[in-house]
N, C-alpha and C positions, 0 to 999 in steps of 0.2 A: 379762665375755664368758662364755657357758655354754660350756665346752669338750666338751659333748656325751659324757661319760664316766660320769655319775652311773650307778651299779650297776656298773660294771666292778671287776674282781678284779686287786689289784695286788700284787706282792710286792717290796718294797725292802730291797736288803740292805744292812749295816751301817748302820743307819738309827735308833740310839739317840740319837745327837748329831750335830752338824754338818752337813754337805751331805746325808748321806742323811735325816735327820731331817727338814731342810727340805722335801725331794721328798717325804717320806711325808705331811707335814703339807699341803702344797698339793694333793696328789692327793686326800688326804682332804676337802679343802675343796671339791674340785670334784666330790665323791659317790662317789668310789671307796671300796669295801671295802679295806682295806689290812692286808697281814700285815708287820710291821716285826721287824727282826732285829738281833741284836747276842750278843756272849759274857757281857756284864756282866747277869745276870738284874733286879737290882734297878734299875738304870739304866734298863734297856729299859721294865720294868714302868712305870716313873714316866713314860717318854717315851710309852707307848700309853695312859696315861691323860691326859694332857695333851692327845693328838690327839683322843682320843674326846671329852672335853669341847670342845675347839673346833670340832670339824666334826660331832658327833652322828652317826657312821657305826661301822661295825662295824671294829675294830681288833684285829688277833690277833698277840700276842706270841710269837715262837720264838725263844727262847734256844738258840742254837746255832752252832758253828764251820762255816760252809757251804765251808769248804775241804775239809770231810771226808765221806765217803759217807754217814754216820750224819746230819751235819748237813744234807746236802741232802735226806735221806730225810723229815726232821722238817720242813723247809720245803714241802714239796709234799704233805706228809701234811694240813698245814695250808691249804693251796690247791694243789688237783691240776692245774688249769689255768688260770692266770691269763692274764688279758687284757694287763696289762702286767708288764713285769718290768725294774726299776733293778738293773743289776750296780754295784755300789760295794765297794770294799776298802781299807783304808789301806797306803800303800806302805811300801816298806822305810825305815828310818831313813838321814840323810846320812852317808854314808861314802865315802872316797876311793875309786875304782875298784880300786886296787893292793891294798886290804885285803882284797877279796872273794875268799873262798874257792868252790871247785866248788859245795858243797853250798848255801852262801848263795844263789849265782846261780839254780840249781836250784829252791830255795824260793821266789825272788823272781818268777821266771817263773810257777811254779804259781799263786802269790796272785794276780799282776795280770794274767796272761793266762788261763790253763789253767783255773781254777775257773770265770771268766764264761762261756768256751766251754762246759764241762759244763753250765751251767744254761742256756744258748741252746738246747743240743741238747735239753735235756728238755722246753722249753716252745715250739718252732718248729712242729711239726707238727700240735698241737691249736690254735694260733693260726691256721695255713692254713686248716685244715678249716673253721673259725668265720669264715674271712674277715674277721678283725680280730685285730691285735695290736701292740703298740708295746713295743721294746725299747730302753732308753738306757744306755749305758754310760758310767759317769763315769770320765773317765782324768785327764789332767792337760795343763795349759799347757804343761808341759815336753816334751810330744810334739811340738809345733812348734818350740818354743825351748829346747833342752837347757839343764841347769842342772847344772854340775860339783857332783859329790856325790849327785846322784839319778840317776846313769846307770844304774842296775838297774832302779830305777822307771820311767824314760822308754822304757828299751829293751823291757820287758817288755808296757807300755802301748801303744807303737808297734806291738809284734807284735801284740796284740789288734786294733787298728784296723786292719792290714793282712788279718788273717786273716777277721775278720767284714766287711771291704769288699765282698768278692764274694760271701757270703751274703747280705747285705742286697737285691742285686740279684735273687738269685734267687729270691726271696720277695715282691719288692714288687708284683706282679701280684694277689697275695692280699690286699692290703691290711695287709700286714706289714711294719712298718718298723724299721730298725736305725739308731740315731745314736748319737754320741757327744758329751758336754759335757765340756769341757776347762776347768777351772777354773785361774785365776790365784791372788792374793793375796786370800784370803777369811778374814774374821776367825774363825776356827778354832781348836779347841785345838794341831791340829797346825801351825798358823801361829805361834801364841803360843811354842810350845815351840822352834820353830825360832829365833825372836827371841830367847828366852832365851839359847839356846847360844850366838849370834852375840855378845849383849851380855858374857857371860862369857869369851867367848874374846879378845875385844877390850879386855876392862876397862873398858867402858862401862855405863852405866845402861840397864835394860830399856825407859825411855821414849825415850832417844837412839837406840836401835837401832831400835826400832818407828818414829819419825818418819823416819829415815833410809831405811826399808825403803819407807813409805807414800809417800814423796816420789818414787821410782821410777816410780811410775804417773802416767800422765797424768791421771787421774781425781782425783789426790790423796787417795785413801782408798782401804781396803781394802772389798772386796766385802762384802754381808751376805748370810748363808744365805738368807734369804726370799727372795731375788731370784733366786737360784740354782733354788730350788725351784719358784719361777712358772714359769722357762724350761723346766724340766725337764716340768713338768705340761703346758704348751702341746705340747712334742714328743710328749708322751703323747694328746693330744686328738684328737677326730675331725678336728680342721681341718687336721691335719697330715700327712694320709695322701699327701702328694706330697713329702714331705721324706724322704729315706732315703740311709742313707751318707754324712752329713754330719758336720762336726766343728765343733760351736760353740764358739768360744773366747770365754771371760768374763773378761776380766782387767782392765778399764778402761783399755785401749789400750796396754799394755805392748808387746805382739807389734809390731814396727816394719813389717810389710808391707803393701804396697797393697792386697791381695786378702785379707787376714785370714789 
C-alpha cells in the first residue's frame, strides 16, 4: 500500500534502536525524510546509515537528549517544521513504588510526559497551518494493564495520554491527528534486560525465564519491532486522517478486555 506520505518530513525520538528505530525505518520506507535521534552518537550514526541504505531517503542523525532545551533546539534545527512527530522515550527501570523518592517521581513524569508535551507544543501550530500533521506517542501496554514495578512509567504515560486526548480533538478538523501506540512484549533490549533480571532473582536460566514470559501471550511469541514500525507508519499515513485520540494496543492478545 502506498501510504501517501512520500516526501513528508518526520522526527522520530529515541530511534537509534528498538521500537523507535523500527518506526523510523518504516517511515523511511514509505518515502519520508527522517530525523533519527539518540544519545549514543556511534549507535545513532550506524542506525542512520542502515536506514539510508535500506530506504534511499534523506536521514539526518541528531545526537541529543531531547529532555533538555538544548536537545530540543538541535532536533528542530535539523527539521524546523516536521509533518510527522513520533514521541518515544525509555521508561524508568523496574522498582517497587515504596523505593521511589520525590525527585525520582518528578524525573519520571518529566521524561515520560512533560517532554512529549513540549515537543507537541512546538510542532502543532505549523501542522495546523499546513493542514497535515501526524503525531504518534509510544507509551506502553501498562497504561491499560498496569504492572507492579512499572508504576511510575504507567502513571506518567497515562498522564500524557489524558493530557493529549483533548488536544487531539481540538486539532482534528485541521487534518492533524494525535494517537498512541501501546507496545506489549516486544523483543527489544528493554525486554531482554527485564527477563535477565527475573532469571537472576529466581535463580533460573534466561531461556527458562524467556519461555515463561512468552507463554503468557496468547500469540505465544514476542512482538517483532518491524511489525510495530509498520503500525506506526500507517497511523502517520494519508489514509489515517479519521483516526485520532486512539490507543492502539499491540500486545499479542495479553490484555483480556472484550473491547481492547
